[in-house]
Kinemage of the C-alpha trace (Angstrom):
@kinemage 1
@onewidth
@group {chain A} dominant
@subgroup {mainchain}
@vectorlist {calphas} color= white
{ca met a 1} P -4.338 -35.354 -32.094
{ca asn a 2} L -1.397 -34.700 -29.594
{ca thr a 3} L 2.158 -34.946 -30.838
{ca lys a 4} L 5.002 -36.067 -28.780
{ca ala a 5} L 6.672 -34.245 -25.931
{ca tyr a 6} L 9.961 -35.085 -23.772
{ca ile a 7} L 10.852 -34.217 -20.414
{ca val a 8} L 14.637 -34.159 -19.956
{ca leu a 9} L 15.779 -34.027 -16.248
{ca ala a 10} L 19.196 -32.872 -15.134
{ca asn a 11} L 20.247 -36.207 -14.053
{ca gly a 12} L 19.827 -37.496 -17.675
{ca gln a 13} L 16.617 -39.322 -17.543
{ca val a 14} L 14.016 -38.908 -20.057
{ca phe a 15} L 10.232 -39.211 -19.911
{ca glu a 16} L 7.922 -39.321 -23.071
{ca gly a 17} L 4.576 -38.144 -23.193
{ca lys a 18} L 2.192 -36.140 -25.525
{ca ser a 19} L 2.015 -32.358 -25.817
{ca phe a 20} L -0.780 -30.138 -24.949
{ca gly a 21} L -1.278 -26.590 -24.028
{ca ala a 22} L 1.512 -24.231 -25.486
{ca thr a 23} L 4.388 -25.904 -27.380
{ca gly a 24} L 8.100 -25.237 -27.643
{ca cys a 25} L 10.839 -25.654 -25.218
{ca val a 26} L 11.267 -24.585 -21.758
{ca thr a 27} L 13.547 -25.394 -18.794
{ca gly a 28} L 12.794 -25.063 -15.084
{ca glu a 29} L 12.832 -26.548 -11.643
{ca val a 30} L 10.561 -29.447 -11.780
{ca val a 31} L 8.355 -29.779 -8.612
{ca phe a 32} L 5.415 -31.925 -7.888
{ca thr a 33} L 2.231 -30.943 -6.057
{ca thr a 34} L -0.324 -33.150 -4.363
{ca gly a 35} L -3.488 -31.104 -4.818
{ca met a 36} L -6.719 -33.128 -6.165
{ca thr a 37} L -8.274 -29.862 -7.218
{ca gly a 38} L -6.822 -26.107 -7.578
{ca tyr a 39} L -4.683 -26.625 -10.922
{ca leu a 40} L -5.762 -23.187 -11.884
{ca glu a 41} L -4.721 -21.669 -8.597
{ca thr a 42} L -1.345 -23.500 -8.806
{ca leu a 43} L -0.782 -22.165 -12.346
{ca thr a 44} L -1.355 -18.576 -11.480
{ca asp a 45} L 0.364 -18.814 -8.011
{ca pro a 46} L 3.367 -16.443 -8.151
{ca ser a 47} L 5.339 -18.674 -5.915
{ca asn a 48} L 5.502 -21.082 -8.987
{ca tyr a 49} L 7.137 -18.652 -11.142
{ca gly a 50} L 9.374 -20.405 -13.708
{ca gln a 51} L 8.802 -23.725 -12.364
{ca ile a 52} L 7.644 -26.783 -14.127
{ca ile a 53} L 4.715 -28.287 -12.056
{ca leu a 54} L 4.146 -32.012 -11.770
{ca gln a 55} L 0.556 -32.908 -10.687
{ca thr a 56} L 0.380 -36.075 -8.846
{ca phe a 57} L -3.227 -36.628 -9.137
{ca pro a 58} L -3.938 -38.279 -12.209
{ca met a 59} L -6.429 -36.013 -13.897
{ca ala a 60} L -6.403 -32.307 -14.418
{ca gly a 61} L -9.065 -29.913 -16.346
{ca asp a 62} L -12.125 -31.794 -15.375
{ca tyr a 63} L -13.964 -28.747 -14.163
{ca gly a 64} L -12.286 -26.456 -16.779
{ca ile a 65} L -11.084 -23.009 -16.280
{ca ile a 66} L -12.873 -20.371 -13.917
{ca arg a 67} L -11.208 -16.960 -14.273
{ca glu a 68} L -12.257 -15.490 -10.938
{ca asp a 69} L -10.812 -18.406 -9.136
{ca ala a 70} L -7.161 -17.317 -10.395
{ca glu a 71} L -4.552 -16.177 -7.799
{ca ser a 72} L -3.091 -13.608 -10.250
{ca ser a 73} L -3.709 -11.816 -13.449
{ca lys a 74} L -1.586 -14.503 -15.310
{ca ala a 75} L -0.008 -17.850 -15.150
{ca his a 76} L 3.315 -18.124 -13.696
{ca ala a 77} L 4.255 -21.653 -14.190
{ca ala a 78} L 6.817 -22.640 -17.030
{ca gly a 79} L 5.433 -25.925 -17.803
{ca phe a 80} L 2.746 -28.461 -16.370
{ca ile a 81} L 3.002 -32.200 -16.273
{ca val a 82} L -0.210 -34.411 -16.039
{ca arg a 83} L -1.067 -38.068 -16.364
{ca glu a 84} L -4.248 -36.991 -18.214
{ca trp a 85} L -6.022 -33.839 -19.134
{ca cys a 86} L -9.794 -33.596 -19.659
{ca glu a 87} L -10.762 -32.371 -22.989
{ca asn a 88} L -14.463 -32.039 -22.170
{ca pro a 89} L -14.842 -30.285 -18.697
{ca ser a 90} L -18.040 -30.392 -16.988
{ca asn a 91} L -19.071 -27.454 -14.631
{ca phe a 92} L -21.529 -24.769 -14.612
{ca arg a 93} L -18.991 -22.201 -14.014
{ca cys a 94} L -16.481 -23.518 -16.758
{ca gln a 95} L -15.556 -20.744 -19.145
{ca glu a 96} L -12.785 -22.554 -21.369
{ca thr a 97} L -10.743 -25.728 -21.251
{ca leu a 98} L -7.319 -26.174 -19.427
{ca asp a 99} L -5.632 -26.758 -22.807
{ca gln a 100} L -7.082 -23.431 -24.275
{ca tyr a 101} L -6.038 -21.535 -21.125
{ca met a 102} L -2.531 -22.843 -21.308
{ca lys a 103} L -2.143 -22.067 -24.964
{ca glu a 104} L -3.188 -18.482 -24.222
{ca gln a 105} L -0.830 -18.030 -21.338
{ca gly a 106} L 2.247 -19.753 -22.878
{ca val a 107} L 2.353 -22.686 -20.414
{ca ile a 108} L 3.856 -25.693 -22.170
{ca gly a 109} L 2.158 -28.930 -21.018
{ca val a 110} L 2.847 -32.648 -21.224
{ca cys a 111} L 0.341 -35.432 -20.687
{ca gly a 112} L 0.448 -39.199 -20.775
{ca val a 113} L 3.404 -39.149 -18.621
{ca asp a 114} L 3.787 -41.853 -15.842
{ca thr a 115} L 3.656 -39.180 -13.148
{ca arg a 116} L 3.867 -41.775 -10.348
{ca ala a 117} L 7.219 -42.849 -11.395
{ca leu a 118} L 8.364 -39.392 -11.989
{ca thr a 119} L 7.272 -38.202 -8.503
{ca lys a 120} L 8.878 -41.055 -6.841
{ca leu a 121} L 12.005 -40.198 -8.726
{ca leu a 122} L 11.883 -36.565 -7.387
{ca arg a 123} L 11.102 -37.896 -3.814
{ca asp a 124} L 14.156 -40.147 -4.118
{ca gln a 125} L 16.650 -37.813 -5.616
{ca gly a 126} L 15.231 -34.355 -4.720
{ca thr a 127} L 13.865 -31.635 -6.787
{ca met a 128} L 15.958 -30.844 -9.923
{ca asn a 129} L 15.915 -29.105 -13.125
{ca gly a 130} L 14.329 -30.269 -16.173
{ca arg a 131} L 13.618 -29.371 -19.869
{ca ile a 132} L 10.434 -29.833 -21.733
{ca val a 133} L 10.351 -30.202 -25.628
{ca ser a 134} L 6.999 -30.255 -26.911
{ca phe a 135} L 5.801 -30.233 -30.402
{ca ser a 136} L 2.865 -28.889 -31.866
{ca gly a 137} L 2.809 -30.589 -35.480
{ca asp a 138} L 3.605 -27.357 -37.500
{ca pro a 139} L 7.071 -27.655 -38.729
{ca lys a 140} L 7.630 -23.962 -38.632
{ca gln a 141} L 6.594 -23.703 -35.096
{ca asp a 142} L 8.467 -26.699 -34.140
{ca lys a 143} L 11.809 -25.483 -35.483
{ca glu a 144} L 13.215 -24.650 -32.269
{ca ala a 145} L 11.890 -27.605 -30.644
{ca ala a 146} L 13.299 -29.804 -33.313
{ca ala a 147} L 16.836 -28.520 -32.878
{ca glu a 148} L 16.556 -29.287 -29.214
{ca leu a 149} L 15.412 -32.959 -29.957
{ca gln a 150} L 18.051 -33.484 -32.368
{ca ser a 151} L 20.549 -33.380 -29.618
{ca ile a 152} L 18.326 -34.993 -26.858
{ca met a 153} L 17.372 -37.810 -28.944
{ca his a 154} L 20.743 -38.654 -30.081
{ca asp a 155} L 22.482 -38.375 -26.754
{ca leu a 156} L 19.631 -39.461 -24.262
{ca ile a 157} L 17.281 -41.742 -26.162
{ca leu a 158} L 18.548 -43.464 -29.181
{ca asn a 159} L 21.730 -44.356 -27.752
{ca pro a 160} L 21.166 -44.587 -24.011
{ca ser a 161} L 24.413 -46.750 -23.632
{ca leu a 162} L 26.611 -44.155 -25.388
{ca glu a 163} L 29.387 -42.960 -23.324
{ca lys a 164} L 29.142 -39.063 -22.306
{ca his a 165} L 30.592 -36.915 -24.903
{ca ala a 166} L 30.897 -33.200 -25.152
{ca gly a 167} L 27.427 -32.638 -26.718
{ca lys a 168} L 25.690 -34.694 -23.916
{ca ile a 169} L 27.658 -33.013 -20.983
{ca arg a 170} L 26.961 -29.750 -22.560
{ca leu a 171} L 22.978 -30.268 -22.626
{ca leu a 172} L 22.857 -31.616 -19.146
{ca glu a 173} L 24.969 -29.059 -17.789
{ca glu a 174} L 22.907 -26.353 -19.309
{ca ile a 175} L 19.719 -27.911 -17.759
{ca lys a 176} L 21.556 -28.231 -14.458
{ca glu a 177} L 22.887 -24.904 -14.328
{ca his a 178} L 19.587 -22.958 -15.171
{ca arg a 179} L 18.645 -20.376 -12.662
{ca ile a 180} L 15.710 -18.134 -12.631
{ca glu a 181} L 16.704 -14.444 -11.616
{ca asn a 182} L 14.569 -11.374 -10.574
{ca his a 183} L 11.916 -13.432 -9.103
{ca leu a 184} L 10.290 -10.659 -6.958
{ca glu a 185} L 10.467 -8.032 -9.975
{ca ala a 186} L 8.387 -10.550 -12.222
{ca val a 187} L 5.695 -11.391 -9.586
{ca thr a 188} L 5.136 -8.466 -7.239
{ca cys a 189} L 1.625 -7.178 -7.253
{ca thr a 190} L 0.480 -9.235 -10.170
{ca ala a 191} L -2.719 -9.962 -8.184
{ca ala a 192} L -3.484 -6.531 -7.268
{ca gly a 193} L -5.538 -6.247 -10.626
{ca leu a 194} L -7.801 -8.640 -9.266
{ca gln a 195} L -8.770 -6.726 -6.025
{ca lys a 196} L -12.403 -6.136 -5.466
{ca glu a 197} L -14.423 -4.143 -2.979
{ca ala a 198} L -14.400 -5.955 0.400
{ca gln a 199} L -18.178 -5.883 0.411
{ca ala a 200} L -18.218 -7.783 -2.871
{ca val a 201} L -15.718 -10.221 -1.902
{ca phe a 202} L -17.618 -11.088 1.389
{ca glu a 203} L -20.847 -11.631 -0.418
{ca gln a 204} L -19.385 -13.808 -2.988
{ca ala a 205} L -17.643 -15.867 -0.326
{ca leu a 206} L -21.075 -16.161 1.607
{ca lys a 207} L -22.628 -18.207 -1.093
{ca tyr a 208} L -20.166 -21.002 -0.487
{ca gly a 209} L -19.781 -20.597 3.128
{ca ala a 210} L -16.389 -19.255 3.011
{ca val a 211} L -16.695 -16.508 5.631
{ca pro a 212} L -15.015 -15.818 8.930
{ca met a 213} L -16.464 -17.028 12.333
{ca asp a 214} L -17.310 -15.307 15.554
{ca ala a 215} L -16.016 -16.137 18.819
{ca asn a 216} L -18.625 -18.885 19.248
{ca gly a 217} L -17.850 -20.510 15.947
{ca lys a 218} L -20.815 -19.051 14.235
{ca lys a 219} L -20.186 -17.993 10.678
{ca tyr a 220} L -20.917 -14.257 9.999
{ca ser a 221} L -23.969 -13.514 7.837
{ca ser a 222} L -23.065 -9.857 6.806
{ca tyr a 223} L -19.917 -8.102 6.063
{ca glu a 224} L -21.057 -5.249 8.457
{ca ala a 225} L -20.906 -7.758 11.372
{ca ala a 226} L -17.636 -9.413 10.217
{ca ala a 227} L -15.936 -6.035 9.982
{ca ala a 228} L -17.042 -4.517 13.096
{ca lys a 229} L -14.053 -5.664 15.185
{ca thr a 230} L -11.272 -4.090 12.759
{ca gly a 231} L -13.685 -1.043 11.823
{ca gly a 232} L -11.723 -0.596 8.287
{ca ala a 233} L -7.998 -0.426 9.714
{ca lys a 234} L -5.471 -0.053 7.214
{ca val a 235} L -3.057 -2.933 6.737
{ca val a 236} L -0.069 -2.927 4.148
{ca leu a 237} L 0.371 -6.019 1.857
{ca trp a 238} L 4.123 -6.172 1.431
{ca asp a 239} L 3.653 -8.144 -2.072
{ca phe a 240} L 6.656 -10.575 -2.784
{ca gly a 241} L 4.314 -12.482 -4.873
{ca ala a 242} L 0.878 -12.394 -3.065
{ca arg a 243} L -2.177 -14.615 -3.859
{ca ala a 244} L -5.480 -12.926 -4.642
{ca ser a 245} L -7.110 -15.079 -1.867
{ca leu a 246} L -4.552 -13.595 0.798
{ca thr a 247} L -5.940 -10.218 0.134
{ca gln a 248} L -9.631 -11.543 0.039
{ca glu a 249} L -9.368 -13.125 3.493
{ca leu a 250} L -8.128 -9.791 5.006
{ca gln a 251} L -10.833 -8.041 3.360
{ca lys a 252} L -13.539 -10.351 4.782
{ca arg a 253} L -12.415 -9.435 8.266
{ca gly a 254} L -13.074 -5.659 7.426
{ca leu a 255} L -9.502 -4.820 6.882
{ca asn a 256} L -8.584 -1.930 4.198
{ca val a 257} L -5.716 -3.668 2.308
{ca val a 258} L -3.228 -1.568 0.597
{ca ala a 259} L -0.574 -3.367 -1.493
{ca val a 260} L 2.843 -2.237 -1.934
{ca asp a 261} L 5.554 -3.848 -4.180
{ca ala a 262} L 8.581 -5.718 -3.207
{ca ser a 263} L 10.908 -2.754 -3.662
{ca thr a 264} L 9.240 -0.732 -1.050
{ca ser a 265} L 11.149 0.269 2.064
{ca cys a 266} L 10.188 0.089 5.500
{ca gln a 267} L 10.299 3.786 5.732
{ca gln a 268} L 7.885 4.247 2.969
{ca ile a 269} L 5.547 1.711 4.638
{ca leu a 270} L 5.504 3.453 8.121
{ca gly a 271} L 5.011 6.637 6.362
{ca met a 272} L 1.413 5.077 5.310
{ca asn a 273} L 0.592 4.916 9.137
{ca pro a 274} L -0.699 1.275 8.869
{ca ala a 275} L -2.331 -0.648 11.700
{ca gly a 276} L -0.605 -3.773 10.585
{ca val a 277} L 1.865 -4.991 7.799
{ca val a 278} L 1.378 -8.498 5.764
{ca leu a 279} L 4.436 -10.066 4.575
{ca ser a 280} L 3.367 -12.259 1.643
{ca thr a 281} L 4.006 -15.299 -0.188
{ca gly a 282} L 6.559 -15.413 -3.058
{ca pro a 283} L 9.047 -17.497 -5.097
{ca gly a 284} L 12.815 -18.164 -4.905
{ca asn a 285} L 15.311 -18.766 -2.051
{ca pro a 286} L 14.589 -16.332 0.793
{ca ala a 287} L 18.276 -16.150 1.647
{ca asp a 288} L 18.852 -14.292 -1.611
{ca tyr a 289} L 16.717 -11.366 -0.512
{ca val a 290} L 18.940 -9.485 1.669
{ca leu a 291} L 17.799 -6.117 0.777
{ca gln a 292} L 14.233 -7.270 1.846
{ca thr a 293} L 15.348 -9.072 4.907
{ca glu a 294} L 17.080 -5.847 6.148
{ca glu a 295} L 13.853 -3.683 5.515
{ca val a 296} L 11.713 -6.247 7.415
{ca arg a 297} L 14.175 -6.252 10.415
{ca lys a 298} L 13.565 -2.351 10.526
{ca leu a 299} L 9.822 -2.928 10.388
{ca cys a 300} L 9.986 -5.317 13.323
{ca glu a 301} L 11.606 -2.479 15.279
{ca ser a 302} L 8.523 -0.507 14.930
{ca phe a 303} L 6.218 -2.669 16.906
{ca ile a 304} L 3.639 -2.551 14.315
{ca pro a 305} L 1.583 -6.042 14.202
{ca val a 306} L 3.265 -8.206 11.423
{ca leu a 307} L 1.668 -11.260 9.764
{ca gly a 308} L 4.186 -13.479 7.660
{ca ile a 309} L 2.851 -16.360 5.175
{ca gly a 310} L 5.160 -18.301 3.052
{ca leu a 311} L 8.108 -16.495 2.048
{ca gly a 312} L 6.946 -13.869 4.354
{ca his a 313} L 7.310 -16.360 7.165
{ca gln a 314} L 10.737 -17.159 6.195
{ca leu a 315} L 11.803 -13.411 5.655
{ca leu a 316} L 10.569 -12.520 9.151
{ca ala a 317} L 12.665 -15.494 10.670
{ca leu a 318} L 15.779 -14.134 8.629
{ca ala a 319} L 15.280 -10.882 10.000
{ca gln a 320} L 15.373 -11.997 13.423
{ca gly a 321} L 18.595 -13.900 12.932
{ca gly a 322} L 17.272 -17.150 11.897
{ca lys a 323} L 18.250 -19.311 8.908
{ca thr a 324} L 16.608 -21.011 6.322
{ca val a 325} L 17.457 -24.420 4.491
{ca arg a 326} L 16.273 -26.020 1.436
{ca leu a 327} L 13.856 -28.972 1.659
{ca pro a 328} L 14.731 -32.061 -0.607
{ca tyr a 329} L 11.435 -32.096 -2.603
{ca gly a 330} L 9.492 -29.314 -0.832
{ca his a 331} L 6.056 -29.100 0.690
{ca arg a 332} L 3.417 -28.606 -2.085
{ca gly a 333} L -0.235 -29.480 -2.199
{ca glu a 334} L -3.378 -29.485 -0.308
{ca ser a 335} L -2.498 -32.415 2.000
{ca gln a 336} L 0.441 -31.268 4.293
{ca pro a 337} L -0.136 -32.215 7.984
{ca val a 338} L 0.731 -29.724 10.503
{ca lys a 339} L 0.520 -29.907 14.262
{ca asn a 340} L -0.644 -26.887 16.437
{ca leu a 341} L 1.817 -27.325 19.070
{ca ser a 342} L -0.486 -25.417 21.617
{ca thr a 343} L -3.478 -27.846 21.242
{ca gly a 344} L -1.934 -31.076 19.941
{ca arg a 345} L -4.599 -30.914 17.009
{ca val a 346} L -3.260 -31.919 13.536
{ca leu a 347} L -4.351 -29.703 10.668
{ca ile a 348} L -4.277 -30.570 6.985
{ca thr a 349} L -2.881 -27.466 5.183
{ca ser a 350} L -2.171 -26.061 1.587
{ca gln a 351} L 1.455 -25.302 1.064
{ca asn a 352} L 3.774 -24.300 -1.579
{ca cys a 353} L 7.386 -24.030 -0.506
{ca gly a 354} L 10.838 -25.379 -1.425
{ca tyr a 355} L 12.669 -24.076 1.821
{ca thr a 356} L 12.047 -24.003 5.684
{ca val a 357} L 13.076 -21.988 8.629
{ca ala a 358} L 15.761 -23.868 10.757
{ca thr a 359} L 14.169 -24.117 14.025
{ca asp a 360} L 17.777 -24.454 15.859
{ca ser a 361} L 18.830 -21.112 14.328
{ca leu a 362} L 15.967 -19.070 15.938
{ca pro a 363} L 16.421 -16.789 18.919
{ca glu a 364} L 14.726 -17.375 22.325
{ca thr a 365} L 12.203 -14.480 21.429
{ca ala a 366} L 10.712 -16.795 18.538
{ca val a 367} L 8.374 -19.494 19.727
{ca leu a 368} L 7.454 -22.460 17.673
{ca thr a 369} L 3.955 -22.777 17.161
{ca phe a 370} L 3.298 -25.108 14.246
{ca glu a 371} L 5.302 -28.135 13.273
{ca ser a 372} L 5.235 -30.405 10.072
{ca val a 373} L 4.116 -33.998 11.041
{ca asn a 374} L 5.982 -35.439 8.331
{ca asp a 375} L 9.461 -34.036 8.839
{ca lys a 376} L 9.341 -32.058 12.120
{ca thr a 377} L 10.214 -28.786 10.285
{ca cys a 378} L 8.961 -25.322 11.298
{ca glu a 379} L 5.477 -24.411 10.136
{ca gly a 380} L 4.786 -21.266 12.317
{ca leu a 381} L 6.336 -18.888 14.888
{ca gln a 382} L 5.132 -16.405 17.444
{ca tyr a 383} L 7.414 -13.566 18.421
{ca arg a 384} L 7.741 -12.134 22.014
{ca ser a 385} L 9.975 -9.183 21.064
{ca phe a 386} L 7.336 -7.562 18.951
{ca pro a 387} L 3.519 -8.515 17.867
{ca gly a 388} L 4.436 -10.808 15.036
{ca leu a 389} L 3.307 -14.233 14.008
{ca ser a 390} L 3.986 -16.139 10.802
{ca val a 391} L 3.081 -19.682 9.194
{ca gln a 392} L 4.800 -21.632 6.525
{ca phe a 393} L 1.434 -22.808 5.142
{ca tyr a 394} L -1.491 -20.953 3.285
{ca pro a 395} L -4.281 -20.110 5.893
{ca lys a 396} L -7.633 -20.911 4.196
{ca thr a 397} L -6.688 -20.875 0.857
{ca ser a 398} L -8.606 -21.457 -2.412
{ca gly a 399} L -8.505 -24.900 -3.796
{ca gly a 400} L -7.638 -26.156 -0.335
{ca arg a 401} L -8.814 -26.670 3.194
{ca gln a 402} L -10.660 -23.868 5.077
{ca asp a 403} L -9.905 -24.727 8.844
{ca thr a 404} L -6.764 -22.509 9.143
{ca gly a 405} L -8.505 -19.179 8.845
{ca phe a 406} L -8.072 -18.618 12.707
{ca val a 407} L -4.562 -17.387 11.600
{ca tyr a 408} L -6.125 -14.313 9.855
{ca asp a 409} L -8.420 -13.777 12.925
{ca arg a 410} L -5.396 -13.763 15.247
{ca phe a 411} L -3.793 -10.890 13.133
{ca ala a 412} L -7.008 -9.145 12.877
{ca asp a 413} L -7.332 -9.217 16.650
{ca met a 414} L -3.829 -7.653 16.862
{ca val a 415} L -4.770 -5.086 14.371
{ca ala a 416} L -7.898 -4.081 16.253
{ca met a 417} L -5.998 -3.874 19.469
{ca arg a 418} L -3.412 -1.460 17.888
{ca asn a 419} L -6.168 0.440 16.164
{ca glu a 420} L -7.997 0.976 19.522
{ca ser a 421} L -4.858 2.068 21.153
{ca ser a 422} L -4.068 4.689 18.538
{ca leu a 423} L -7.493 6.084 18.717
{ca gly a 424} L -7.230 6.281 22.355
{ca thr a 425} L -3.892 7.918 22.139
{ca thr a 426} L -5.397 10.558 19.734
{ca asp a 427} L -8.460 11.198 21.977
């Protein structure tokens, strides 16, 4: 039977639920995501490093855990909050339950929470830090959690009308001031171990129809046909916390992907003589990554084709003189509407971001290509001063919509053109 668990927010509000997954105490930024599926992808997304994820869809775990769908080699979320978790999943690919996986990975979970009320609170007051205190039922294992609860129960639950005193202020200030450091060092290249041969990636995707399309809108039926345009051109994935599916989408288009970690310099990347560079997704505040931004600026001066996604999109904008701002509660989930400004078409995208590029801060050489339908924030850019494009959303991601793969196709076209030009120069 589940034991009690508590969520204490930085504003002093407390939500009571039951524990599942790992138990103990953990502090992190509490954010909500709207996906109906893809909970494994969410837990293993490096962009969620150190965060406590609130799932708005009322049930998680109904199809269990399918290891090959993970976005990295381990879970990065610190905690997981759901209304209900399924103890008996049903799926022919299921390998274990969500509860078992979270215990193994050390992800502390809370279920039985009014997730609708918690989501509305975060939408009204904005994303904030919180602490989970979760019990296992074993007095020895619960020693740390019991110590936390003694302070929390007295200050915030048993005596809600009690005036704030030193103990209560200390507790809330500790939660409020919590910060995660060394994001990039913790997540860079954690998906590299999941990389497979391109042929195998394509054949697996072909089973589910998740393969690229040709110019006529017909899906490729063989890897050879899909790879003919790029011919195995080498692209460097600058890994700030890349998802495995990003590499797979590049491989499906015949690109030879070589990942380098976040500390790599522009000079080192150029020394590898790539036909293109991809700036990956990742966690944290992009404005904090001053060194990476400067290296990206140097990369832009090389005129190599560049694709930025998520954090990579933001770093590319910062490198061109733009600014980023924090979103009140972020864009997370599989149902984020984005407008293609060149066609007027609205796309439903998968996203995971807490910051956005300030459109009015961009130079004239940056052209806005996509815009959020909900809040009119920047969702994509094309650059005139060098062959670069970027998007805030996840193109054709696992556990989400599949109709934005054209972003990868455009990058593949840019790489193919450069590759052909280089070959011509050599001849």
